[in-house]
N, C-alpha and C positions, 0 to 999 in steps of 0.2 A: 065571408064577406058577402052581403046581399048585393044583387045587381043594381047599380046606380046608373041612371041615364042622363042626369043633369046635375051639375055641380054649382049652380048659381047660389043655392043656400049655403053650401060649404065655403065658397069664396067669400060670401058676406059674413059668415060666422067665424071663419078661421083666420082671415087676413085683417089687418088693421083697417079701419074705416077709410082712411086716406088712400090706401092702396086699392081697395076694392072699388072705391069711387073712381079712382084714376083709370082702372081697367074698363069700367063702363064708358068713360069719356074717350079712351083710346079706341074702343070698338066702334063708337059712333064716328070718330074722325076717320077711321079706315073705311067705314060704310060710305061716307060722303065722297071719298076718292074712288069708290067702286071696288074696294079691296076687301078681302076677308082676313081677319086677324085671329090668331089662336094663342092660347096659353099652352106651353108644351113642357115636356121633360120632367125633372125631379119634383117640381112643385105640384104638378098634377098627380103624380104618384103619391106624394105625401098628403095632398088633400084627400085622396081616397083612403089613405091609411089613418087619417086624423093626426098626422105628425106635423109639428111646426116647420115651416120653411118659407123664408121671405126672399129666396133667390129666384126672382121672376125672369123667365125666358119666354119671349114672344116670337112668333113666326108669322110673317105676312106673305100672302100670295101676291107679291108685287115688290115695289121699291121700298125696302125697309129704311134706307137712309133718308129718302124724301119724307116718309111718314114720320120718322123720328124728329126731323127738323121742324115739321109742323107741330108736333106735340110739344116740342121745347120752345117754340116761338112765343115771345112776349112773356116768358117766365124766368125764374131764377135757376132753372135746370141747367146743369152742366152737360153738354153734348159732346161725345167723342165718337168719331166715325172711322170706319175701316173700309174704304171703298173697294179694296182688292177682294174682300170677303163678303161685301154686301151686308155688313153688320153695323150696329150703332149701340152705344151705351148712354143711358140717361141716369143722372145722379142728382138727387135733390133731398134736402132735409133728412139725411140719414138713410134714404131709400135708394135702391138701384134697380134698374130694369135693363135687360139686354134684348135688343130687337134684331132679328135676322130675316133676310129674304129666304123664303122656302127654296130649298135647293136639292138638286140631284147630284150624287157623288159617284165617281168611278175611280178605281185604283189601278194605276199603271203597273204596279208590281206590289207584292207583299211588303208591308212596312212603310211604303211611300205615303206621303200626305196625299189626300184625295184631290182629284181634279173636280172642280165645282162648276155647276151651271144652274141658272134659275129653274125652278120646278114647281110642282104642286105640293100641297100639304101631304098627299099620299107619298110622293117622292121623299119628302123630308122625314116622314116617320119611318120609312123602310130603311133609311141609312142609320138609324139609331142602334145603340149597342145591345139593349135588352128589351124584351117585350114590355116590361113594367115601366120603361122610360119612353115607350113609343105610343103614348096616349096623348091626345090633344083635347083642348076644350075651346069651343067657339066663343068669341067675344063680340061678334057682330050682333047688333040689337035684336034682329029677328030670330036668332037662334042662341042667344046668350046662355052659356052654361052647358050647352049640348056636348056630349062626349063623342069623340072619334076614337075608336079602338079597333083598328083593322087587324091587329096581330094578337088579339085576345089577351092583352096585358092584365085586364082585371081578373081573368081566370087565374093567371099566375100569381097575382097578388093574393087571391083567396087561398091558393095552394102554398103560398110562401116560397115560390120558385124564382130563381134567376135563370132565365132562358134566353139564348141568343136567337136572332131572327132568321139566320140561315147557316148552312153547313160551313161556309168559308169565312165566317165572321172573325174568328181569331187569326186566320191567315191574312185577311185583308188588313187588320189592325190588331196586333198582338197586345197592345196596351189594354185592350178590353179584358185580358186575363186579370190584370191588376184591378181593374174597375169591378169586375165580377166578384172577386174576393172581397173587395172593400164593401160593396153593397150587401153581399151575403152576410158579413159579420156585423155591419151596422144595423141592418134590419132584422137580424136573427132569422134569415131565410136559409134556403139550401140551394146550391147549384143543381138545377134540374138534371136528372141522370144522363140524358143524351148530351146536354151541354157540358157536364163534367167529363164525359168521355171525349168530347171534342177538345176540351181544354187540355187534358192529359196528352192527347194525340199531338196537339199543336204547340206544346210548351216551348219547343225549340225555335219556333218562329219569333220568339222574343229577341232572338239574335238579329232580326231584320230591322229592329227599331233602334233609333239613335239613343245614346246614353242620356242626352238632356231630356228626351221625352220620357224615358224611364224615371229620371229624377223627378219630373213633374208628378208622375203617378205616385212615387214614394212620398213626396211632400204632402200630397192629398191624404195618403194613409196616415202620416204622422200628425195630421190635423184632426183626425178622428177622435172621438171622445175616449175610446179605449183602443189605441192603435195596435197594441200587442196581439189582439185577437186576429186581426188581419195578417200581421206578420207571421204568426204561428201557422195560420192556414196557408199562407204563401210559401212557407217553408215546407209544409207537408206536400204541396202540389208541385214544388220545384221552381216556382217563380223567384223565390228569394235566392236560391242557389244559383239561378241563372244570372242574377245581378252580381254575385260573388260567391264562389263555392264555400267559403268559410263563414258566411253569415248564418246566424241561427236565430230562429224565433221561438226560443224555448222558455222553460220556467225561470231560468236565471234572468233573462231579459224582461219577462213579465213582472217579476218581483221588483226590478229596478225601475221600470216604467211606473209602476204603482207608487213607489217611494218618491219618484220625481214629481208626480202630481200632487203629493202632499206638501211640496215646498211652496207652491203658489206665489212665487216671487215675480213682481212686475218687471224686475230687471233681468229676468232669466227666461227668455222665450222657450216654451215647452218644446216646440218642434226642433230647435237647435240642440237642446239637451237630449231629446230622444235620438237624434241622429248620431250624436257622439256616443251614446250608450250602445246603439246598434252596432257601431263600428269598433267599439272599445276592445273587443277580444281579437281583432285582427293584428297581425304584425305591422311594423312600421311600413314595410314594403307593400304589404297587402292593402293597407289603408291608402297609400299613395296611388295604387292601381285603381281602387274604388273611386277616389277623388277624380282621377283622370277620366275614368269611364263615364261617370255621372256628370262630368264637366261642372263640378261644384264651383259656385262663385266663391271668392275669397272669404266672404262673410260666413259661409258655411264650412269651407275647407280649413280655415285656420283653427277653429276649436278642435277639429279632429286631429290635426297635426300637434296641437298643444297637448291634448290628452295623451298622445303617444309619448311626447317628450316627458311629461310628468310621470308616466308609467316607468320610464327608465330611471327615475329618481326615487322610486318607492323604497328601495333597500336603504338608501341614505336617510330617507325620512323616518325609517324604523330604528335608526341607531339610538340606543338607550340614553346616551349622554348628549344628545343634540340640543343645543341651546336655542332659545327663540330667534336669535339672530341667524342661526343656521337654517331654521325653518324658513325664515324670510328670504334668505339667499337662494334656497332651493325653489321657492314658489313665486318669487317676485317676477312680475311681467306677464304672468298667465292670467287670462280672463276667466270670469266666473263659470261659464258652461264647462270648460275643461276641468277646472278645479272641482266643481260640484259633481261632475261625472265620476271623477276618481273617488270622491267621498262615497258615492253610491256603489261603486264597483269593487273597491278593495275590501279584503276580508279582515285586515289588521285593525283592531280597535284603536291602537296607538296612532297609526297613520291617519285614520279617519279623524281622530281627535286633533291631530296637529294641523291637518288641512282646514278643519273647522275653526281652529284658533287663528289661523292666518286670515281666513275670510272674515271672521267676526271682530278681530282686534288688531292683529299684528300689521296687516297691510295699511292700516290708517295711521300708524305711529310714525312720527317724524320729529326731528330736533326742534327745540324752541328757538334756537339760534338760526338765523338766515345767513345767506352768503354775504349780504351787506353788513350784518353784525360782525362777521369774521373779518371783513375788510376794515371795519372801524376799530377792531382789536389789533390791527396791524398785520393781518395775514395777507401776503402778497396775492394779487389777482393772478388766476391761472388754475391749472389742474389740482393744485393743492387744496383749493377751496372745496372741490367736490369730494376729494378723499377725506377731508376733515368732516364734512357733513355726513358721509357714509359711516365714519367711525362714531360720530355722535348718535346717529340713528341706531347703530348696533348697541351702543352703551344704553340707550333708552330701552331698546327691546329686551336687553338682558338685566334690566333693573339696576344698572351701575350708576345711573344718574336719574334724578327725579324732577329737577327744576332747571330753569335757565341759568341760575347761579352755579349749579353743579356743572353744567356744560361749560361755562366760562372757566371754571377751575380746571376742568379736564383739558381744555385747549391749552391753557398755560402749562399745565403739568406735562403735556405731551411734548413740550419743548419746541413748539413751532416758532419760527422767527417772528418777533414782534418789533415793529418799527416804532420809534419814539418811546 
């Protein structure tokens, strides 16, 4: 990578015109307040690499919230502020920008969230995780596009290195271990040798980080284009085993993740399916421990629990004489991620076929007759209505009835009490 000293042309060429124009205006607004504004973080890294990134992070040496309010004033922008952290978010027309006050961070103990106080851009860059993310670009009109690179991040971009900024980086915040693996695999870089040594030395410091923060890092991994690469690397380095010793980022998982991407169903969020597959080979008790450790919300925990419950029914699903109504009975009530994970995970072609049959056809089958129809036929109101509807659905599933008239004949033939 050639040495670049100004990114004004890259900003103009790589960002949409509306965003690059807005950055000019934001820099001018900051100048009028006597402030200096900077573009920082991943977007700067990706501008230098020529990679697309519309996730814009700005840092101002001053009051970020006051500047954000001015930038949003008189427009249709949505402004969200976080006074405790000195940050603000601006959203408009499909775009989003996060604005933060330059800050200095100190750590009371390993794994604790940092104590924050206002600082300079130099303070803000030194608190970053890796040198390639510790580069800033000036947005003030007099120096628009100028690069600040005090930690030689561009050198590491050229060498394709992921390098921490100091020896205690992973001790201060062990989630950086997960981020380092994620960046390494996404960018096709390498953990710089001394950084790799520090990571291996400090892997156990992951124990100082709360489970919900680890969950956040795992969710970011699962949102990657090819998450199994980072999971495999995390397995090699011990980070995955630290989350749970039975988790594996191996060929089995990679094959299932690849198959999951081919599904491309809008009703099946990829991240949720990936998570179920990652935990699939755990026992029920191990899965519950993982759910508890990661503090998984119900929306993510339930598919893991459902997949475990379906696993316990696989032998019954493989029975050679199982009728469609039996398939329905075994699978009814389970949602798509847990069912699809089992399709991808099981080795039995027959079981795969039966789960697919349920997903594509059986789960949608229901009687032509309704509860009101049964009442009109004289069936007394009460639990008998539900029992009859279930029997009619099973008859439909097994091909014993094909029309509403067939169902009416069944009801009469079953000898239910008919009034009148």
